[in-house]
N, C-alpha and C positions, 0 to 999 in steps of 0.2 A: 148434148154435145156442143151445140152452138153457144149456150149460156156459159158452160164451163170453159169453153175456149175463149169467150169474151172476157170472163173474169180473170183467166190466166194471163191473157195478153196485157191486162191492166197492171199486173204485178211488176214491180221493178226487177229487172234482170240482175241476178247475183253472180253472173259470170265475170271474172277479174279481167280488167282491161287496163292498159297503160294510161296515165293521165293525159298524155298527148292525144289519145284517140277517143276521149269522151265526146259525146255528142254535144253540139252547140246548145241544145235544149237543156241537157243536164247541167252543163257549165253555167248557163244563165240562171237555172234554178238554185244552184249552189251559191252563186254570187248574190242572189236575192236574199238567201238565208244568212249569209255571212259577209257583210260589207267589207270588213277589214281584210279577210282572206282574199276577196275579189281585188281589192286595191293592191295587195301584195303581189298577187299573181300578175296583175297588169304591169306593175313596175318591173318584175322579173322578166316578163316577156319583152318589154321595151329595151331592157338592158341587153338581152340576148340578141335582139335585132340590131342594136347599135354595135355590138361587138362583131357581129357577122359583117355588117357594112364596113367597119373599120378594117377588118381582115381582108375583105375583097378589094378595098381601095389600096391597101398596102401592096397587095400582090400585083395590082395593075400598074403601080408606079415604077418607072424605069430605075435601074440600079445606078446610083451616083458614083462618079469617078472619084478616086482619092484626091484630096486637095493638097497641093504642094506650093513651093515658092515659084513665083514668076521670075523671068530672067532679070527684070529690073530690080526686084527685091534681092535676088542673089548678088547682083553687082553692088548694090548699096551695102549689103552685109559684108561683102569682101572689102569694100573701101573702108568701112568703119574698123574692121579687124586690122587692116594694113596700117591705118593711122594710129591705132592703139599700140600695135606692135612696134612701130617706129618710135613713138614716144617712150615706150619701155626700154628699147635698145639705147636710145640717147641717154636716158637716165642711168642705165648700167654703165655705159661708156664713160659718162661723167664721173661716176663713183670710182671706176677703175683708174681714170686719169688722176683723180685727186689722191688716191692711194699711192700711185706711182710717184707723184710729185712729193708727197710727204716722205716716202722712203728715200728719194734722192736728196732731199733737204737734210734728213737726219744723217745720212752718210757724209754729205758735204760739210755739215757742222763738225763732225769728228775730224775730218781732214783739215779743216781750217784751224781747229784747236791744236792739232798736232803740229802744224806749221808754225803757229803762233808761239807755242812752247819752245820750239827749236830756235826761233829768232830771238825771243826774249831771254833765252838762256845763255846767249852769247854776251861777250863784253860790250861795253858802251862804245869803245873806240879801240883802234889798233894800239898795241903797246908802244909807248913813246910818241904817239901822235897827239895833235891838239884836239881838244873837244869841240873846237869851233871850226873844224875842217869842213869846208864847203863841198868837197868832193865825196859824196856818199856812194861808194861803189867798191867792188872787190878789185884788188890789184891783179896784175897779169898772171902771176903764179897761181893765185887762188881760183881764177876763172878758167885756167887752162885745162883743168881736169874734166870739165863738162858736168861736174856734180857739185854738191855743196859740202863735200867732205872736208875741205880746207877752210870753209867759212868759220871765222873765229870771233867776229864782232858784228854788231847789228847792221852797220852800214854796208857790209858785204851782201846783204840780202836785198838791197835796193834794186828794183828792176827785175826780180826773178820772174820768169815766165816758163813754166814747165808743163808740157803736154805730151803724154798723159802724166798725172801726178806721180812723183817718186819720193822715196825717202832720201835722206842726205847722202846716201851712198849710190844713188842712181837706180835703185831697184823699184820697179813699178809697184805702187800701192795695190794691195790685193794679192801680190805674189811674195812680198817680203815677210820675213819672220820677226822683224823688229830687232834683230841682232846682227844684221849685215849679211844674212843668207836668205835663201828662198824656203818658203814653207812647203809642206808635203803637197803633192798634186791634188790630193783629195780635199784640201782646204783652200785651194786657190780659187779666185773668181773666174768666171767664164771668160774666154779670150775676147778682147774688144769691149769689155764692160765699161772701162773708163777712157776709151780712146778719144772721146770728145770732151773730156774734162781737163781743166787746166788750172794749175796753181799759179797764183800771182801774189807778189809781195812788193810793198813800197815802204821806204823809210824817208822821212822828211822832217824838217824843223817846223815847230809851231810857235805861235805867239805866246809868251809866258803869261800875258794878261788874258788871253782867250785861247785856251788849248784846243778849241775846235777850228781855229783859223790857221791855215797853212801859210807859212812864210814863202816868199818868192823873191826872185832877183838876187840870189846869193846871200840873202839874209840868214843869220844864224842865231841860235839861242842855246840855252842849257836844257832844252826840252826837244825830244824827238818823238814823233808818232810812228808806230808800226801798224801798218794796215795790210791784212792778208785777205785774199778772196779765193773762192773756188767757183770757177766759171764753167758753164756748159756752152760749148762752142756749137752753134747751129747755123750753118751757112744759109738755110732757107728762112728761118724766122729771126735770126740775130742771136747774139750771145745773151745768156741769162746768168745772172749772179745767183748761185744756189745758196751761198753762205759767205758772210764777211765778218771780220773781227777787227777791232781797232784798240790799240793800247798806247798810252803815252808814258815814256820813261824819261827820267831826269838824270843829269850828270851830277854826281856827288864827288867833290874832290877828296883825294886820299888824305887822311889825318896824319 
């Protein structure tokens, strides 16, 4: 019995146990027989220990608050945004102003050409008058109507100042139909569109040797210059010439 028990106790136990519960002596014996397996087991054990330590340290760390902008950073960002917005608005305003100026100049050029055609289409001088007449102005009857309806020679247009601009019958431009009447209301300009616009016309003698030089002091020649302007009347910033035309005409005696 004693010998049998002794030999039986020396036999290795065949009861299944988890790897984690192996005795230290059996583990040491296995490591001695298999060095590579021992090294692998040691590395796995160290990795498990490291993960457990990392998890415990993470749990112990306090929760961090969400990171946002400070007051100074927010103020700086608002300042930069405001500066960029101001620059953008200035650029847009400049473009709009340029577009408005171009539109005004285009309309004024058409008005100036219309007035120039009206003046240049008249006679050089009054019937029976001298071409060297120094008085370049309409007579009393022509000016009494308050319109240009009776103007029949170019000297009648000297000194014309009409605000707002009108046709020769006195109808405001933008409301006339070009035939002495008024256009349909749907095709009229908005009220007050040309209230600050003014037609101007001057007729004067020029030097025959230099047609760009205006004669003065009652001097006359066979050449007269017709100058028309469309002026924008601005009491605050001063008057602006939107468009101007100049043409020189010569007296040709009848054959």
